[in-house]
C-alpha positions as CSV (number, residue, x, y, z in Angstrom):
1,M,-43.0,-49.0,9.3
2,S,-42.5,-50.7,6.2
3,R,-39.1,-51.7,4.7
4,R,-39.7,-49.7,1.8
5,R,-40.1,-46.5,3.8
6,A,-37.4,-47.4,6.3
7,L,-34.9,-47.6,3.1
8,G,-36.3,-44.5,1.9
9,L,-35.9,-42.7,5.4
10,R,-32.1,-44.0,5.4
11,L,-31.4,-42.6,2.0
12,V,-32.5,-39.2,3.0
13,V,-30.3,-39.5,6.0
14,V,-27.3,-40.6,4.0
15,A,-28.0,-37.9,1.2
16,L,-28.4,-35.2,4.2
17,L,-24.9,-36.7,5.5
18,I,-23.3,-36.2,2.3
19,V,-24.5,-32.8,1.7
20,T,-23.5,-31.7,5.1
21,A,-20.0,-33.4,4.9
22,A,-19.5,-31.6,1.2
23,W,-20.6,-28.3,2.8
24,G,-18.1,-28.7,6.1
25,S,-15.4,-29.8,3.4
26,L,-15.9,-26.5,1.6
27,W,-16.2,-24.2,4.4
28,A,-12.7,-25.6,5.8
29,Y,-11.4,-25.4,2.2
30,V,-12.3,-21.7,2.0
31,G,-10.9,-20.9,5.5
32,Y,-7.6,-22.8,4.8
33,E,-7.4,-20.5,1.8
34,T,-8.5,-17.4,3.6
35,H,-5.7,-18.1,6.1
36,R,-3.1,-18.4,3.4
37,A,-4.1,-15.3,1.6
38,R,-3.7,-13.3,5.3
39,S,-0.5,-15.2,5.8
40,L,0.7,-14.0,2.2
41,L,-0.5,-10.3,3.0
42,A,1.5,-10.3,6.0
43,G,4.6,-11.7,4.4
44,V,4.8,-9.1,1.6
45,S,4.5,-6.5,4.3
46,R,7.7,-7.1,5.7
47,V,9.2,-6.8,2.2
48,Q,11.2,-3.3,1.8
49,V,12.3,-1.3,-1.4
50,G,15.9,-2.4,-1.7
51,D,15.8,-5.8,-0.4
52,T,17.9,-8.3,-2.1
53,E,16.0,-10.8,-4.6
54,A,17.3,-14.0,-2.8
55,S,15.5,-12.5,0.3
56,V,12.0,-12.9,-1.1
57,L,12.6,-16.1,-3.1
58,P,11.6,-18.1,0.1
59,L,8.1,-16.3,0.0
60,V,7.9,-16.6,-3.9
61,G,8.4,-20.3,-3.4
62,R,5.9,-20.9,-0.1
63,Y,3.2,-19.9,-2.2
64,G,3.8,-21.0,-5.7
65,G,4.9,-17.8,-7.2
66,Y,6.4,-17.3,-10.8
67,K,8.5,-15.2,-12.4
68,W,7.0,-12.7,-14.7
69,M,8.8,-10.8,-17.5
70,T,8.2,-7.0,-17.8
71,E,7.0,-5.9,-21.0
72,P,8.9,-3.1,-22.7
73,L,7.3,0.4,-23.1
74,S,6.1,1.3,-26.7
75,P,8.4,3.6,-28.8
76,R,8.9,7.3,-27.1
77,E,7.8,8.5,-30.5
78,G,4.1,7.4,-29.7
79,W,3.9,9.1,-26.6
80,I,2.1,12.4,-26.5
81,D,3.6,13.0,-23.0
82,K,7.2,12.7,-23.4
83,D,8.0,13.5,-19.7
84,E,5.5,10.5,-18.7
85,Y,7.4,8.1,-21.3
86,D,10.9,9.2,-19.5
87,Y,9.3,8.9,-16.1
88,Q,7.8,5.1,-16.7
89,K,11.3,4.1,-18.5
90,N,13.1,5.1,-15.1
91,R,10.5,3.1,-13.4
92,L,10.5,0.1,-15.2
93,S,11.6,-3.2,-13.7
94,D,13.7,-6.0,-15.2
95,Y,11.1,-8.8,-14.0
96,G,9.2,-9.8,-11.2
97,Y,7.4,-12.5,-9.3
98,V,3.6,-12.8,-9.0
99,L,2.1,-14.6,-6.1
100,G,-1.8,-15.5,-6.0
101,I,-4.5,-17.3,-3.8
102,S,-8.1,-17.6,-5.2
103,P,-10.3,-20.4,-3.9
104,F,-11.7,-20.8,-7.1
105,G,-9.2,-19.7,-9.4
106,T,-11.1,-16.7,-10.9
107,T,-9.2,-13.6,-9.6
108,T,-5.6,-14.8,-10.5
109,G,-4.1,-15.9,-13.5
110,K,-2.8,-19.3,-12.3
111,V,-5.5,-22.2,-12.0
112,T,-5.0,-25.6,-10.7
113,R,-6.7,-28.6,-11.2
114,L,-8.6,-27.8,-7.8
115,T,-9.4,-24.4,-8.4
116,Q,-10.9,-25.4,-11.8
117,A,-13.2,-28.1,-10.1
118,M,-14.2,-25.5,-7.2
119,R,-15.0,-23.0,-9.9
120,T,-16.9,-25.7,-11.9
121,A,-18.9,-26.7,-8.7
122,R,-19.5,-22.9,-7.9
123,E,-20.7,-22.2,-11.1
124,A,-23.3,-25.0,-10.8
125,V,-24.9,-23.2,-7.6
126,P,-27.5,-20.4,-8.2
127,S,-25.8,-17.2,-7.6
128,H,-28.0,-16.3,-4.6
129,L,-27.0,-19.2,-2.7
130,R,-23.4,-19.1,-3.0
131,A,-22.4,-16.8,-0.5
132,L,-24.5,-18.7,2.2
133,L,-22.6,-22.1,0.9
134,G,-19.3,-20.5,1.5
135,M,-18.9,-19.6,-2.3
136,R,-18.2,-16.0,-2.1
137,D,-15.6,-15.3,-4.8
138,W,-12.4,-13.8,-3.9
139,G,-8.5,-13.4,-4.5
140,T,-5.5,-11.9,-3.4
141,T,-2.6,-11.0,-5.8
142,V,1.3,-9.9,-5.0
143,Q,3.7,-8.7,-7.6
144,L,7.3,-8.1,-6.6
145,S,9.1,-6.0,-9.1
146,I,13.0,-6.5,-9.5
147,R,15.6,-4.0,-10.7
148,N,19.3,-4.7,-10.7
149,G,18.9,-7.7,-8.1
150,R,17.0,-5.8,-5.4
151,V,13.2,-5.1,-5.0
152,Q,12.0,-2.0,-6.8
153,S,8.3,-2.1,-5.6
154,V,5.8,-4.5,-3.9
155,F,2.3,-4.5,-4.8
156,A,-0.9,-6.4,-3.2
157,M,-4.4,-6.7,-4.1
158,A,-7.4,-8.2,-2.8
159,L,-10.7,-8.5,-5.1
160,V,-13.9,-9.7,-3.5
161,E,-17.1,-10.2,-4.6
162,G,-19.4,-7.8,-2.6
163,R,-23.2,-7.4,-1.6
164,S,-23.9,-5.6,-5.0
165,E,-20.8,-4.9,-6.9
166,W,-17.3,-6.2,-6.8
167,L,-14.9,-4.4,-4.4
168,G,-11.0,-4.3,-4.8
169,H,-8.0,-3.1,-2.4
170,R,-4.6,-2.3,-3.6
171,W,-1.6,-1.1,-2.0
172,E,1.6,-0.1,-3.7
173,L,5.3,0.5,-2.2
174,A,7.7,2.2,-4.3
175,D,10.3,5.0,-4.4
176,G,7.8,7.4,-6.5
177,M,4.2,7.9,-7.5
178,P,3.0,5.8,-10.4
179,R,2.6,9.3,-12.6
180,H,5.3,11.9,-13.0
181,D,2.5,14.6,-12.5
182,M,1.5,13.1,-9.1
183,R,2.4,15.3,-6.2
184,P,5.4,14.0,-4.8
185,L,3.5,12.8,-1.5
186,A,4.8,10.0,1.1
187,Y,1.1,8.6,0.6
188,T,-1.7,9.0,-1.9
189,I,-5.1,7.5,-2.5
190,G,-7.0,7.0,-5.6
191,E,-10.0,4.9,-6.9
192,A,-10.2,2.9,-10.1
193,N,-13.2,1.0,-11.7
194,L,-13.2,-2.8,-11.8
195,T,-14.4,-4.8,-14.6
196,M,-14.9,-8.5,-14.1
197,E,-16.1,-11.3,-16.3
198,D,-19.5,-11.4,-14.1
199,G,-19.8,-7.6,-13.0
200,F,-18.6,-4.3,-12.2
201,G,-17.1,-2.4,-9.0
202,S,-14.8,-0.2,-7.7
203,M,-11.2,-0.4,-6.1
204,I,-9.6,1.9,-3.7
205,E,-5.8,2.2,-4.7
206,N,-3.1,3.1,-1.8
207,V,0.6,4.4,-2.9
208,F,3.2,5.2,-0.5
209,T,7.2,5.3,-0.4
210,P,9.6,4.4,2.4
211,K,9.0,7.7,3.6
212,A,5.3,7.3,4.7
213,S,4.9,7.2,8.6
214,V,3.4,4.3,10.3
215,E,-0.2,5.8,10.2
216,E,0.1,6.2,6.7
217,I,1.5,2.6,6.0
218,T,-1.1,1.2,8.3
219,A,-4.0,2.9,6.3
220,A,-2.7,1.8,3.1
221,R,-2.3,-1.8,3.6
222,Q,-5.6,-2.4,6.2
223,F,-8.9,-3.5,4.8
224,N,-11.7,-5.8,6.1
225,A,-10.6,-9.0,5.7
226,G,-14.0,-10.3,6.8
227,C,-15.2,-9.3,3.6
228,L,-13.7,-12.5,2.0
229,T,-16.0,-14.9,3.7
230,S,-19.0,-12.8,4.8
231,I,-22.2,-14.4,4.0
232,K,-24.4,-11.0,3.9
233,G,-21.2,-9.4,1.8
234,C,-19.7,-6.1,2.1
235,N,-21.1,-3.0,0.6
236,G,-19.0,-0.6,-1.0
237,L,-15.4,0.6,-0.1
238,C,-16.7,2.2,3.4
239,D,-17.1,-1.4,4.2
240,L,-13.9,-2.8,2.7
241,A,-11.5,0.0,3.4
242,P,-12.6,2.0,6.4
243,R,-9.0,3.2,7.7
244,A,-8.0,4.5,4.4
245,L,-11.0,6.5,3.8
246,E,-10.9,7.7,7.7
247,Y,-7.2,9.1,6.7
248,L,-8.7,10.7,3.5
249,E,-11.1,12.4,5.4
250,Q,-8.7,13.6,7.8
251,H,-5.8,14.6,5.0
252,P,-7.9,15.5,2.0
253,Y,-4.8,16.6,0.0
254,A,-4.0,13.1,-0.1
255,A,-6.7,12.3,-2.9
256,W,-5.8,11.6,-6.2
257,N,-8.4,10.9,-8.9
258,I,-11.3,9.8,-6.1
259,I,-14.3,11.3,-4.8
260,P,-14.3,9.7,-1.3
261,P,-17.6,8.1,-0.3
262,K,-19.8,9.5,2.4
263,C,-19.1,6.7,5.4
264,P,-21.4,6.2,8.1
């Protein structure tokens, strides 16, 4: 073997080792962020309405959360539905805390130098190869609303790039339903459209109160976390939130603004 050929072979081997190391590091990074996201959601699931603000500050600090000031409502005179204004006025929090985890910084408001670098690297890879390389986009966001020094409501959301569209799972624990004209149930399920920078999709929304049963709380919070790192990608809300849709099939009265998909 000539010296030139041997040198070329060594360069190929070195290049392959560098690519393999980079790929392995990427998978390790995404895996670590996935673990953090699951831990965050598990931690926020232990927060209850009425807990003191001081009791949630360690969670906020652990995940780099920040204080978020509540936007005031527009003047009552501009509301067609005055009852809705009064209802929302009563639900308005003093402020809140926002926590988020997104490996590529595309689904949360807070972007670090690391997530910006990861986003740049992701955008340099053809879209059909990203999932295979561990670059499926996703993010989780948590909001803790505070009123009079106590937790007023807890909100958690996960967004993930599915097989053909964006998918979302959201749950909220509060004393009442988000709108005054909703039935005063302990648990209700709805759907919302998603509009992202690079596509569209749908999100299942679960709202429950402290009166919800263990079954209802489980159905509201549970989603398929495997969708975050799946190479194949999850296909629709049936893949993402099977437990909530199963509950809805058994309790159709819990539906709010949703036409349940037919799940296999």
